[in-house]
C-alpha positions in Angstrom: 73.4 61.0 126.3 75.2 58.2 128.0 78.4 56.6 126.1 76.2 53.4 124.8 74.4 55.6 123.1 77.2 58.0 121.8 78.1 54.1 120.6 75.5 53.3 118.6 74.9 56.6 116.6 78.6 56.6 116.1 78.1 53.3 113.7 79.2 53.2 110.5 76.9 50.8 109.1 77.2 49.2 104.9 74.2 51.2 103.9 76.2 54.8 105.3 79.9 52.9 103.3 77.2 52.2 100.2 75.9 55.6 100.6 79.1 57.4 100.4 80.2 55.4 97.5 76.9 56.8 95.4 78.2 60.0 97.0 81.1 59.9 95.4 80.6 58.0 91.9 77.6 60.8 91.8 80.3 63.8 91.9 82.3 61.5 89.2 79.7 61.2 86.8 79.7 65.1 86.9 82.3 65.3 86.5 82.7 63.1 83.3 79.2 64.7 82.2 80.8 67.6 82.7 84.4 66.8 80.0 81.9 64.5 77.5 78.7 66.7 76.8 80.4 69.8 75.7 82.5 70.8 72.9 85.9 73.0 72.9 90.0 72.5 74.6 88.3 74.7 76.8 85.1 74.6 78.4 84.9 70.8 79.0 88.1 70.8 81.2 85.5 74.3 83.0 82.9 71.8 83.0 84.6 68.8 84.3 85.8 70.6 87.2 82.5 73.7 88.1 79.9 70.6 88.2 81.0 68.4 90.7 82.6 70.8 93.4 79.0 72.7 92.5 77.5 69.9 93.8 79.9 69.0 96.6 79.3 72.8 97.5 75.8 71.9 97.9 76.0 68.2 99.6 78.4 69.8 101.7 76.3 73.1 103.0 73.0 71.6 103.0 73.1 67.3 103.0 76.4 66.2 104.7 75.7 65.4 108.3 78.0 68.0 109.0 76.3 70.2 107.3 76.2 74.7 107.3 72.5 74.8 106.6 70.9 73.1 108.8 66.8 71.9 106.5 64.1 70.1 107.8 64.0 65.8 106.2 61.6 67.9 103.5 64.6 70.0 102.3 66.9 67.2 102.4 65.7 64.7 99.9 65.5 68.3 98.2 68.8 68.3 97.7 69.7 64.2 97.5 67.1 63.8 94.7 69.0 67.4 92.9 72.2 65.7 92.9 71.3 62.3 92.4 68.7 62.9 89.6 71.1 64.5 87.8 74.3 62.3 88.1 71.5 60.2 86.8 70.6 62.4 84.7 73.9 62.9 83.0 74.7 59.2 82.3 71.7 59.0 80.7 72.2 62.1 78.0 75.7 60.3 77.7 73.7 57.6 75.4 74.4 54.7 78.7 70.8 54.1 80.0 71.9 51.0 82.0 74.1 53.1 84.0 71.3 55.9 84.4 68.8 53.3 86.1 71.0 50.9 87.7 72.5 54.3 90.1 69.0 55.9 89.8 67.8 52.8 91.6 70.6 52.1 94.0 70.4 55.9 94.8 67.0 56.2 95.0 67.1 52.9 98.1 70.1 53.9 99.8 68.2 57.6 99.8 65.1 55.5 101.6 66.7 53.4 104.2 68.6 56.7 105.1 66.0 58.7 105.6 63.8 56.3 107.1 66.5 55.9 109.6 66.8 60.1 110.0 63.6 60.6 110.8 63.5 57.6 113.5 
């Protein structure tokens, strides 16, 4: 691999930044859902921390650029749909359908762009 190819592959574009922001928003959304959707002084705090940590663990193991477990494109897409879809569903269950739809559409468009780039 020459240095020109390495430089082009290592660049971070606007799509990567948007994708990263969407990932962070998904993790925060799951934390908010864990806190607001459950009653009680302890269960909501535990779920506020555990839900995003579980999603981050899944992302790190299977979907991140330095994933521990290497998956094919279908497996990566499945993990991404699971996490991003869960975040959109969380907003829907919290009574925020506009946030759920906007986030779901943004995550879908970002996922398609990222997937096409990975496959090319």
